[in-house]
C-alpha positions in Angstrom: -29.5 30.8 58.7 -27.3 33.0 56.6 -24.4 34.6 58.5 -23.2 38.1 57.3 -20.1 39.9 58.3 -20.7 43.6 57.9 -17.2 45.4 57.5 -18.2 49.0 58.1 -16.0 52.1 58.5 -18.2 53.4 61.4 -20.4 52.0 64.0 -24.0 52.9 64.9 -22.9 56.6 66.0 -22.4 57.6 62.5 -25.6 58.8 60.8 -25.0 57.6 57.3 -23.7 54.2 58.6 -26.9 53.9 60.8 -28.9 54.6 57.7 -27.0 52.4 55.2 -26.6 49.4 57.6 -27.6 49.3 61.1 -31.2 50.2 60.9 -31.8 47.0 58.9 -30.1 44.5 61.3 -33.2 44.0 63.5 -35.3 43.3 60.5 -32.7 40.9 59.1 -32.8 38.9 62.4 -36.5 38.5 61.8 -35.9 37.0 58.5 -33.3 34.6 59.9 -30.3 36.6 58.5 -27.6 37.0 61.1 -25.6 40.2 60.6 -22.5 40.7 62.7 -20.7 44.2 62.5 -17.0 44.9 62.7 -16.2 48.6 62.5 -13.0 50.6 62.1 -14.1 53.7 64.1 -16.1 53.2 67.2 -17.9 55.9 69.1 -14.7 57.3 70.6 -14.1 59.0 67.3 -17.5 60.7 67.1 -16.7 64.1 68.5 -13.5 64.3 66.2 -15.4 63.3 63.2 -18.2 65.9 63.7 -15.6 68.6 64.0 -13.1 67.8 61.5 -13.1 66.5 57.8 -10.5 64.0 58.6 -10.2 61.6 61.5 -6.8 61.3 63.0 -6.1 57.6 63.7 -3.2 55.4 64.8 -2.3 53.6 61.5 -1.5 50.2 63.3 -4.6 50.5 65.5 -7.3 50.8 62.9 -6.1 50.7 59.4 -3.8 47.7 59.6 -3.9 45.0 62.1 -7.5 45.6 63.2 -9.0 45.2 59.8 -6.7 42.3 58.7 -7.8 40.4 61.9 -11.4 41.1 61.0 -10.9 39.6 57.5 -9.3 36.5 58.9 -12.4 36.3 61.1 -14.5 36.3 57.9 -14.0 32.6 57.2 -16.8 31.9 59.6 -19.3 33.7 57.5 -21.3 33.2 54.2 -21.3 36.8 52.9 -19.1 39.8 53.4 -21.0 43.1 53.3 -18.1 45.6 52.6 -18.4 49.4 53.3 -16.7 50.9 50.2 -13.4 49.1 50.8 -12.2 46.6 53.3 -8.7 48.1 53.8 -8.9 51.9 53.3 -5.6 53.3 51.6 -4.4 49.9 50.6 -4.1 48.9 46.9 -6.4 46.3 45.3 -3.9 43.5 45.1 -3.5 43.5 49.0 -7.2 43.7 49.5 -8.1 40.9 47.0 -5.5 38.7 48.5 -7.3 38.9 52.1 -10.8 38.7 50.7 -11.8 34.8 50.7 -12.3 33.7 47.2 -15.1 31.4 48.3 -17.2 34.0 50.0 -19.9 36.2 48.5 -18.9 39.7 48.5 -21.6 42.6 48.5 -19.8 45.9 48.0 -21.7 49.0 49.4 -20.6 52.2 47.8 -22.1 55.1 49.9 -19.6 57.8 49.1 -17.1 59.0 46.5 -13.8 57.7 47.9 -13.1 56.3 44.4 -12.8 60.0 43.0 -10.2 60.7 45.7 -8.1 57.8 44.8 -8.2 58.5 41.0 -7.3 62.3 41.5 -4.8 62.0 44.5 -1.9 64.5 44.1 1.0 62.0 45.1 1.9 60.2 42.0 3.1 57.1 43.8 -0.2 56.9 45.8 -2.2 57.4 42.7 -0.2 54.7 40.8 -1.2 52.1 43.4 -4.6 53.2 44.2 -6.3 54.5 41.0 -7.4 51.1 39.9 -8.5 49.9 43.1 -12.3 50.5 42.9 -12.5 49.1 39.4 -10.9 46.0 40.8 -13.2 45.8 43.9 -16.4 46.5 41.8 -15.4 43.7 39.4 -14.6 41.3 42.3 -17.9 41.9 44.1 -20.9 39.7 43.6 -23.2 42.6 43.9 -22.5 46.4 44.1 -25.1 48.5 46.2 -25.0 52.1 45.2 -26.6 54.8 47.3 -27.4 57.5 44.7 -27.5 57.8 40.9 -24.0 59.5 40.6 -22.4 56.5 42.4 -24.4 54.0 40.4 -23.3 55.7 37.1 -19.8 55.2 38.2 -20.2 51.5 39.1 -22.1 50.8 35.9 -19.2 51.9 33.8 -17.4 48.8 34.9 -20.1 46.2 35.3 -23.7 47.2 35.1 -25.3 43.8 35.6 -24.3 43.6 39.3 -25.0 47.1 40.3 -28.3 48.1 42.1 -29.5 51.3 43.5 -30.7 51.2 47.1 -31.0 54.9 48.3 -31.1 56.0 52.0 -34.4 55.6 53.6 -36.1 56.6 56.9 -38.9 55.1 58.9 -41.8 57.2 57.7 -43.8 56.2 60.8 -41.5 58.3 62.9 -42.3 61.4 60.8 -45.9 62.4 61.0 -47.0 64.8 58.4 -47.1 68.3 59.8 -50.2 70.7 59.2 -49.6 74.3 58.9 -53.2 75.4 59.1 -52.9 76.8 62.6 -49.6 78.6 61.7 -50.9 80.8 58.8 -50.8 84.0 60.8 -47.5 83.3 62.6 -45.1 86.3 62.4 -42.0 84.8 61.2 -40.7 82.2 58.7 -38.4 79.6 60.0 -35.7 78.4 57.6 -34.1 75.1 58.9 -31.1 72.9 58.5 -30.0 69.6 60.1 -26.8 67.8 59.8 -23.5 68.0 61.6 -20.7 70.5 62.5 -18.8 69.9 59.2 -21.8 70.1 56.7 -23.4 73.2 58.6 -20.2 75.2 57.6 -21.6 75.5 54.1 -24.5 77.5 55.3 -22.4 80.6 55.7 -22.1 80.9 52.0 -25.9 81.8 52.0 -25.3 84.6 54.5 -25.6 87.4 52.0 -28.8 85.9 50.5 -30.4 85.5 53.9 -29.5 89.0 54.9 -31.1 90.4 51.7 -34.1 88.4 52.3 -34.4 89.6 56.0 -34.8 93.1 54.7 -38.3 92.1 53.3 -39.3 89.1 55.3 -39.3 88.2 58.9 -37.0 85.1 58.8 -35.1 83.1 61.4 -32.5 80.4 60.7 -32.6 77.2 62.7 -29.4 75.1 62.7 -29.8 71.7 64.2 -26.6 69.9 65.3 -24.3 72.3 63.5 -21.5 74.5 64.1 -22.7 77.2 66.8 -19.6 79.3 66.1 -21.0 80.4 62.8 -21.9 84.1 62.7 -24.8 84.9 60.5 -26.3 88.3 59.7 -29.9 87.3 60.5 -31.3 85.9 63.8 -30.2 82.4 64.3 -30.9 79.6 66.7 -28.6 76.8 67.3 -29.7 73.7 68.9 -28.5 70.0 69.5 -31.3 67.3 69.1 -31.6 63.8 68.1 -34.4 61.3 67.5 -37.8 62.5 68.5 -36.5 65.9 69.6 -34.8 66.6 66.2 -38.1 65.6 64.6 -40.2 68.0 66.8 -37.8 70.8 66.0 -37.9 70.2 62.3 -41.7 70.2 62.4 -41.5 73.8 63.4 -39.8 75.0 60.3 -41.2 76.3 57.1 -38.5 75.6 54.5 -35.3 73.2 54.7 -32.1 74.3 53.0 -29.1 72.2 52.4 -26.2 74.0 50.6 -23.1 72.0 49.6 -20.2 72.8 47.3 -19.7 71.6 43.9 -17.1 69.0 44.5 -16.5 65.4 43.6 -16.8 64.5 47.3 -20.3 65.9 47.4 -21.5 63.8 44.6 -21.7 61.1 47.2 -23.4 63.2 49.8 -26.4 60.9 51.0 -28.4 64.1 52.0 -30.5 62.3 54.8 -31.5 65.7 56.2 -33.4 66.3 53.1 -35.2 63.2 53.5 -36.3 64.1 57.1 -37.6 67.4 56.0 -39.5 65.9 53.0 -41.0 63.3 55.4 -42.4 66.1 57.5 -44.0 67.8 54.5 -41.4 70.6 54.2 -40.3 72.0 50.9 -36.6 71.7 50.5 -33.9 73.7 48.6 -30.6 72.2 48.0 -27.5 72.5 45.8 -27.9 70.8 42.5 -25.5 67.9 43.2 -25.4 64.4 44.7 -28.5 62.8 46.3 -30.3 66.1 46.2 -30.9 65.6 42.5 -32.5 62.2 43.2 -34.8 63.5 45.9 -35.9 66.9 44.6 -38.0 67.3 41.5 -37.5 70.9 40.7 -40.4 73.1 41.3 -42.4 70.1 42.5 -41.2 69.3 46.1 -38.5 72.0 46.2 -35.7 73.7 44.2 -32.3 72.9 43.1 -29.8 75.7 43.1 -26.4 76.4 41.4 -25.8 80.1 42.2 -26.6 82.5 45.0 -29.3 84.0 42.6 -31.0 80.7 42.4 -31.0 80.5 46.2 -32.5 83.9 46.6 -35.1 83.4 44.0 -36.1 79.9 45.3 -36.4 81.1 49.0 -38.2 84.1 47.9 -40.8 82.3 45.8 -41.7 80.2 48.8 -41.8 83.1 51.4 -44.1 85.0 49.0 -46.7 82.1 48.9 -47.5 80.0 52.0 -49.8 77.8 49.9 -46.7 76.8 47.6 -44.9 75.8 50.9 -47.7 73.5 51.8 -48.2 72.0 48.3 -44.6 71.3 47.8 -44.3 69.9 51.2 -47.2 67.4 50.5 -45.5 66.4 47.3 -42.3 65.7 49.2 -44.0 63.5 51.7 -45.5 61.5 48.9 -42.1 61.0 47.3 -40.7 59.6 50.7 -43.6 57.4 51.2 -43.3 55.9 47.6 -39.6 55.8 47.0 -37.7 56.1 50.2 -39.4 53.7 52.7 -37.3 51.3 54.8 -39.8 48.5 53.6 -38.7 49.0 49.9 -35.0 48.8 50.7 -35.4 46.0 53.1 -37.0 43.9 50.3 -34.1 44.7 48.0 -31.5 43.9 50.4 -33.0 40.7 51.5 -33.2 39.4 47.9 -29.4 40.0 47.6 -28.5 38.3 51.0 -31.0 35.4 50.5 -29.5 34.1 47.2 
C-alpha cells in the first residue's frame, strides 16, 4: 500500500482545503492508498481566518518547529503531497534541504502565493523568496494546478510535469432545481455563498443593485458572509453548511461572485460558483481566476469587468426567466462533464499510483 504524507496549510475546516485534499481521502483508502495529513493551521484558527485576510500565528508554533518535525516524519512515507510550499515564508534552499531527496514530491498549487513572493515590497525578503516557487516547481515530480492561470505559471518553468486538476463537487449532493412552480413568484433572489472575507466584495455592487431594484423586485441572499455589510436593497444574511446551504442556494434565481482584479484573485478557486452551477443556476462573476474556466460567457452565465457589465448581465436575466433556466441547465451540464469528483479522482490516483 502506498503511503502519502499530505502537508497542507489548513485542516478539514477550510473549504478550499477540503475540496483540494480531504474529500478524496476516503476514496484513496478504497484504492489502497493511505493518506495521512499534517496541517499547519487546525480548526482553532477558523474564526480568525474567516474574518481576517491574514492569520495571526505564533512563529515558533506553526511556521518553524511544527513543520520541520512534520518533514522529518516524512521519512516513513513514499510520497509527499505538498500544499503550495512546505515551509511558508522560508527560502527555497532551506526547504529543499529538508525535503527528502529519495521521496516523490507532488506539489499542489491552489493559490497565487508565488505572485506575492515575486512582488513583495521588502527588498531583502524578495531577494530570498522571489526564486522559491521556480525552484519548488522544478524539484517536484508532479505539479497539480487548480485553474488555468496557475497552470500557465507552472508551465513557464516545466510544462511536462504540470497537470490541471480543477476543484470539484459531488454532483449527487446537488439535485438540479426546477423553476416551473416558481414562474409567478413575486421576487427575484440574487444569491452569494462564500465567507466573511470574500463577501465584502459584494458591497462594490451596491449601486448596481440599487438601480436594478427601481425596476425589479429583487432581494439579496448572502450565505456565510459578513452580516455587518449595509446594502441599499433588501438583504438576508444566513449561516448554512452542507445540506442546509444547498437548500438555501436552491431558492435563488441568479448567483453573483464579484472579486477584485488582483494577482491574488487569479488563484481564487470559486467553489461557490460550482455549487450554483450544479444547482442549475446561471452565474455572474468577475472575469478573473477560476471563473474564466467555469463560465462560458452568454452560455451558462456572464463574465464582468465593470459595473456597467454587471448591470447589463443581471438585467438580461431578470428580463427573461427562460434565459435563467436555459443558462442554469447549461451550467449543470458543464459541472457533470468537467467538474465531477470521479474525473479528478482518476487523475490523482494515476499520479499517486506510479
